[in-house]
N, C-alpha and C positions, 0 to 999 in steps of 0.2 A: 750388234747388228741391226740393221734396219728391217722391219718386217714388211713383206709383200703385202698386198690387197687380201690375199687368202691366209695370211698367217694368223696367229693366237693374237686377239686383242686388238686389231687394229683401231684407229680413231676415226669416230664418225665425223666427216667433214662437216656436216651441217650443225652438230652441238658441240663438239670438240670434247664430247666424254669417250671413254673406252667402250668399245662394242664387244661384249663377250662371245659374239655367236663365232663358233669355228668354221673355217672355210676348206678349202680342197686339200690344203695342207695337212689339217688334223685328221680328215676323213682318210688320206692316204696311209697316214702314220698309223691310224688304228688298223689298217689292213696289215702292215707290216707287223704290227703287235699280236694280231691273232695267229699268225704263224707259228710262233714258239709256244702260244698259249694252247694251241692244237697239240702239238707234239708232246707237250708235258702231260696233259691229260691222256692222250693216246698211249704213253710210256706206262701208265697203269695197268693197262690190259694188252699190250703188245706182244707179250711173252706168252700169251694164252695158247698158241698153236706153236710156237718155236720151242718149246720145252722138250717135247719129244726129240728134236732133231740136236738140240743141245745135250741131252742125256746121252745120246748115241755118240756124239763126238768127244764129249769133254770127260764123260763117265761120273759126274758128281755123286757124292753120297747122298743119302735121302736128306739129312741135314743141310748139306750144301744146295741142293735143289730148292729145299723151301726158301733158303736165304737169297738165291739168284731171284727167286720171284718177288719176295718179300720185303728186300731191303731198300728198295727204292721209294716204296710207299711209307715204311718207317721213318725213313732219314728225310723225306719230304715234309711229313705231318711235324716231326720233331724241330724242324729249323724254321718252320713259317714265321712265327713270332720273332725270332732273332734277326732274321733277314728283312723282314718289315720294318724293324726299328733301324738296322744298319742303313738300309735305303734311304730313310728320313734323313739320317746324319750325313752320309757320304754323297748322297744324289741317287734318286731313282734310275736315271739313265745310266749314270756310271756303273752302278749294281746291276743292272739289266745286261749291260754288255759284259762285264765280267763273268755273269752268270752263263751268258750264250757262249762264250769262249770255254769254260768250264763244261758245258753240256755238250758242245761240239767234240771237244777232244775226248770226253768220257766215251761219247758215242762212237768214236774211230777205234779206240782201245777196245770197247766191248765187242765191236764187229769182228775184230781179229784176235779176241783172247784166245789163248792155247790152254788154259787151264780155268778149272772152276773159280779159284781163288782170285785170279785176275778178272774174271767176269764180274763176281761179287764186288770187288773193290770199285770196278768201273761203274755198275749199278749204283754203288753208294754216292760217287761222285755225281752220278745222274739226278740223284735225289738231292744232293746239295745244289746243283744248278737249277733244278726244277722249283727248290725254294725260294731262289732269288728272283726267277722269272714271274712266278704267279702274282706275289703282291706287287712286285715292281710294274708290270702291265696295267694293274688295276688302278695304282697310285698315279701312273702317267696319264692313265685316260682321265682320272679325277682332275688332273692340273691342265690337260688339253681341252676338256668339254666343259666351261664353266658355265654355259646356258644350260638350266635345268633340263629343258626338253630334248636339247641335243644330247646332254649326258644320259639321260634315261634310256633314248635309242641306243647309244653307244653300250650300254651297260647290257642291254637286252642282247645285243649281238654278242658281247662277252660270255653272258651266262649260256646262250644257245651253243657257241662254240666248245665250251667246257664240258657241256652235257653230250654233244655229239662225240667228241674227241674218245671219250672212253667206249663208245660203240664201234667207232671206226678202227680203233687200235685193234681189236681183236680180230676183225675181219681183215685189214691189211696185211697183219701178220700171216694169216692163213694163206692169202695170195702169195705173197713174197717167199713163204718157205715152200710153197709149191712149185714156183718157177725158179727161184734162186737158192741160196743158202741161209742158214739162220742168221747170219751176221747182217744180212740185208736190212733186218727190221732196225737195226741200229743206224745204218748209212743213210737211210732217209732223212734223218735229222740234219746231215751236214748243210746241204742245200739252204735251208731256212735259216739256219744259225749264220752262215756265212753271208746271206743277204741281210740280216739284222745287223751283223758286225760291219758291214760296207756302209750302209745308207743310214743306219740308226744315229750316227753322231751328227748327221747333217739335217735329218727329217725329225727327230724327236727332241722336244725341249727337256733341257736338265731342271729339276726342282728338287728342293729339299727343305728341311727346317732350319730356318735360318739362326735358331738358338735352341738347338736340340739338347743342350747340357751334357753332362759327362756320360759316357757310355757305361751301363750298370752291369758290369762283367759277371756278378754271381748269378744274375737272372738267367744266364744262357744254360748253366748246367741244371739249374732248379726247373726251367721250362722243358728240358730233354727228359728229365725224371719225370715231370708229370706228364706229358704226351706219351712218350714210347710205352712204358709199362700198360697204361689203360689201353692204347691202341693194339697192342699186341694181346693182351688178354681177351679184349672184345672180338678181334680177328679170330682167335682159335676157339673161342666157346661155341658158335654155331656148328663146327664140324666134330669137335673133341668133347663137347659138353662142359658142364660146371664142375670141372675138376679144382681140386684145391690149389694146384699151381697157378691157374688162370684166373681164380678169384683172389688170390693173394697178389698176383701182378696187379689186377686193377686197383685193389686196395692200396698198395704201395704209391701207385700212380696218384690217386686221389689224395693222399697223404702230403706227397710232395707238390701237388696242385694247391692244397691248403697252404702249404710254406711260400709257394710261388705269389699267391694273391697276397699274402701278408707281407712280403717283400716289395711287391708294387705300392702297397698303401703306406710303406714307412720309409722306403728309400728316398734320398733326396731328388734324385734323377731316375727313376724307375724307366724300365723298358717299356711296359705299358701305362700309360698316363691313365690314372683312375677317373680322371676328369671325363674321359670319354663316355663313360656309363652315366653321367649325370643328365645328360640331354634325355628328353622323352623317348627320341627315336632309335638310339643307338643299341642299347641293352635289349628291347624287344627284338630289334632285327637279328641280334646274334643269336637268339633263342629260337626264334622263327626259321632261320636259316639251318640251326642245326636239326629241327624237326623236319624241314623239308629235305635234308639229306637222308635223314632216318626213314622216311617214307619211299625215297627212290631207291637206295641200296637195299632195304628190307624186301622189296618187290623183286629186285633184279636176282637177288639170293634164289628165289623160287622159280622165276620164269626161265632162268638159263637151264636150271636142271629139269624143269619140266619139258623144254624142247628136246633136250637129249635123253634123258631117261625114261620119263612117260611116254612121249611120242616116238623115240627112237631114232630120231635126226642124229646124223654124224655132227662132229664139232663144228665143222665148216658149215653145213647146212644151217644149224642152228643159229650160228653167228649171222648170216645172210638174211634168214628169216627176222632174226633180232634187229636188223636194221629198219624194218618197216615201222615200227613204232616212232622211230625217231622222224618221221617225214611231217607230221603235224606239230612237231616242236618248233619248225621255223616260224610259224603264225602264232605261236602262243605269247612270246614276249612283245612283238610289235601290238598285238591285240591290247594286252594289258596297259602298254604305255600309252596308246591312243586313248583308250577309256579315261586313264588318269589326267592326259592333256585335256580332254573334254569337259573336265569338271567331275568327274565320279570320284568320291573320296578313295583315296589310295586303301584304306583299311577294308572297305568292301570289295576293291579288286583283289587284295590278297586273300580276303576271306572266301571270296568266290573260286580263286586258284585252289585253296585247299580243300573247297567242297567237291571241286571237279576230281581233284586227285582222290578224294575218298569214294567218288563214284567209281574211279578206276578200280580200287581195290573191292568195292561191291560187286563189279562185274567179275573179277577174279574169284570172288568167293561163289560164284556160279558155275564156274566150269566143272567139266567132267574129265574123265580120263581120256577123252579124244577131242579136244576144244581148242584146235590150233588158232583159229580165227578169232575167237572169244578172247582168248589170252593175249593175242597180239594186240587187239582193239582195247583190251583193258591196260595193257602197259602203255600205249598210245595215250589214252585219255589220262592216265597218271603222270605219264612223264610232262604231257602239256600242262596239267594244272601245276606240278611242282615248278616247271620254268616260268610260268605267269608269277609265281610266289617269289621267286629267286630274283628275278629281274628287278622286281619292285623293291623288296626289302634291301637289296644290295645298292640299289640307288638311293634309298631312304638313308641307309647308314654312310654311305660315302658323301652324300650330301650333308647329312648332319655332322660328319667330323670335320675338324679344321683341315685346310690344305696342308698346313705344313705337317699334319699327322696322319695322311692319307695311307702311308706305306703300313703302319701299325694297325689303323683300321682294317685295311683289306687282309692284312694277315690274320687278324682276330676272326674275322667271318670265315676265312677259308679253314682256319683250324677247327673252328667250330663245325665246319662242314665235314671234315675228317671224323671228328668225334662222333657226329650224328650218323654217319655212314656206317662206321664200325657199330655203334650201339644199335641201329637198326637190325643189321644181320644177326647181331646177338641175341636181341630180344625175340623178334620174330622168328629168327631161326630156330631159336629154342622152343617156342610155342609150336612151330610146324613139326619138329623133333619129337616132342612131347606126344602130339595126337598121332603122328606116324606109328611110334611104338606102341601106343594103345591098340591100334589096328592091326598089328602083327600078331597071329597066334602064338601062343606061349610055347606051343610044341616046335615052333620054327627053329633052326639053327642059330646060334648067337650072332653070326654076323648080319643075317637078316633084320636083327632088331636095332643094329646101329644106324645104317644108312639104307637108302633105296639102292645105291651102287652095290653094296654088300649082299642085298636081298637077290638082286638080280643075278649077281656073281654065282650065288649059291644055287638059284634056279637052274642055271645053265649046267651044272652040275647033276641035277637030280632027273630022274627018268619021265619022259614023256608027260602026262596029264599032270602029275604032282609038281614038276617044275613050272609048267604053264600057269598053274593055280597060284602057287606062291608068287610068281612074277605079277599076275593080274591083281593078286591081293595087295601086294607092296606098291604097285602103282597107284591102286585106289587110296590106300593109308596115305601115301604121300600127297596126293590131290586132297584128301580130307585135311591133311595138316596144312596145306597150302590155303584152304579155306578157313581154318581158326586164325592163322596169321592175318589173311585178309581182312578178316572180321577186326582184329584188334587193330590193325593198321589204320583202317577206315574210322574207328572209334577216336584213334589218336588225332587224325586229321581233321575231323568234325571239331574235336576240341580246341584244334589251333585255330580252327577258322573262327570259333566264338572268342578266344583269346585275342585274335588279330582285331576283331571289331572293337573290342574294349581297349586295347592299348594303342593302337595306331590311329584311331577314329580322330579326324581334324589336323593330323601332323601332316606338315608340308616342310619340304626343302626350301632354302632360300629362293626367291623369285629372281634376284640378280646378287651377284656377290662381286667383289672386287678381285681381280684375277691376280694370281701369285706371279710374283716376277719370274720369268724363265729365260734362260740363255740359250740360244740355238748354236 
């Protein structure tokens, strides 16, 4: 097919050489790709306010309710690496469209599910679809934007959409459940997926690894066995504590992770090519991306509870207030990109982002039991710093990885982020819980020692001043626990800032590259 003047890689008439600058077609395609990306990230939190209505309608058991909520994230995290590898082999656009069809169909089934089992199955398929969409969007972005400056801007938008989607999901679910029925939180996926299926084949270029080798099937169960137990254990530890079953789950996952790594190093055609990690930029980017997710999700674990349980906001009020910190995020990635393009070493931009995020944690450590605006400001500062980091290290990782391995590279970054988020909630949540329990009087009933919610429930049953005193003590203990976690988070992020200056200094993505051949 003959490319139009705004298509990928037109020929410069003056020089006769390929021009790698993207035009209107590519930027329009990016807008189309952002829709499914936004919805995939929103689906992580879209059930926050829908669960009560689902519980009343479908009457799931306690275990079924947990699976309705969690199965999406588990399947998504477990299949990211597999789907990234498959996309590199069969074509990223093809996998994207297959995933869109699966995501749309599963959304329709979920919206009209008449049993908990059906809804759980539909949510699992949504996770499969999400695992195809996330690495495919980034891999296609890597293919469409071969100019480093344009690619950095596009990846900045990608990072901002991903971050905003989680916050928007909970609020949107609250609005939809209030005015419609709970199934509407799934039906909103259909127009975007339909649009992608209709115009994606014409607007998006196809790209794949021209010589991918044989698909390594044993790596699929090994990757699932490595990811799922670790994510499960880390997800349960903040609320349930370091019980043996969760520690065993994490340990088993790590053992399978070691087997998975061994398989990748010895297989003739591995799912994850170890050569990706031999470049200076890729391995540090994966680790720093994990730390970024650690910081972001570790903070969210406390701020959401603070708004509801300490300040007494309703779930809907808390979600609406939580939107305010996302406002400055829109300027964070463009600012970081501009600084790098003006010649500032990327290492110092990334280190500055970590330092800004650490300041956000520092502000959180100064809050009291009635500090709404300080908590919101700290969350905004922290999120802005993290988005600066994520946009730059994602650009560095994708720019360092060969185009033919863009799907695998993207899936590794996203899997690392899933691990980092779960680890952040587990570690910082455990620190906060330990400090909280230390602040609760030994004479208080057992439920008050477990969680702030348990303490408030007990306080409501106690008479007058006794109940008020317990509630006030519990709120202050939670705030103190948040302070301890914030200090730990700040120290970690400052350490990451130092590591970034040491590992990323002087690293640059190629100034210009030969664009991969693509068919439209």
